[in-house]
VOGU-3710 file (C-alpha; in Angstrom, 3 decimals, decimal comma):
1> xxxxxxxxxx> 11,938/15,953/81,992  10,679/19,419/81,223  12,783/22,035/79,450  12,928/23,960/82,738  14,210/20,968/84,564  16,802/20,392/81,865  17,942/23,987/82,173  18,293/23,666/85,929  20,222/20,396/85,526  22,640/22,021/83,006
11> xxxxxxxxxx> 23,133/25,015/85,412  23,996/22,544/88,230  26,425/20,692/85,926  28,051/24,016/84,926  28,551/24,945/88,609  30,477/21,661/89,094  32,350/21,445/85,850  36,140/21,991/86,092  37,252/21,040/82,657  37,285/23,917/80,090
21> xxxxxxxxxx> 35,927/21,752/77,244  33,203/20,379/79,427  32,164/23,828/80,541  32,068/25,020/76,885  29,870/22,073/75,983  27,464/22,681/78,912  27,330/26,450/78,055  26,416/25,575/74,481  23,772/23,069/75,616  22,431/25,611/78,111
31> xxxxxxxxxx> 22,197/28,317/75,443  20,267/25,965/73,126  17,887/24,951/75,906  17,154/28,555/76,870  16,593/29,461/73,263  14,178/26,544/72,986  12,270/27,669/76,043  12,152/31,226/74,681  10,727/29,994/71,380  8,060/27,872/73,228
41> xxxxxxx> 7,098/30,862/75,372  6,944/33,111/72,374  4,370/30,804/70,749  2,274/30,658/73,953  2,264/34,382/74,705  0,692/36,584/72,019  2,057/40,040/71,446
//
């Protein structure tokens, strides 16, 4: 699974999550995945 697919999967899970703790966990995982993607893109795209 690519990082982009993982992010989309987490977004779908977040839309369907009803439990507060589950939502918080998904939000944290989503933030980490987005940060990972940003870091990868930063390495690929020179300034």
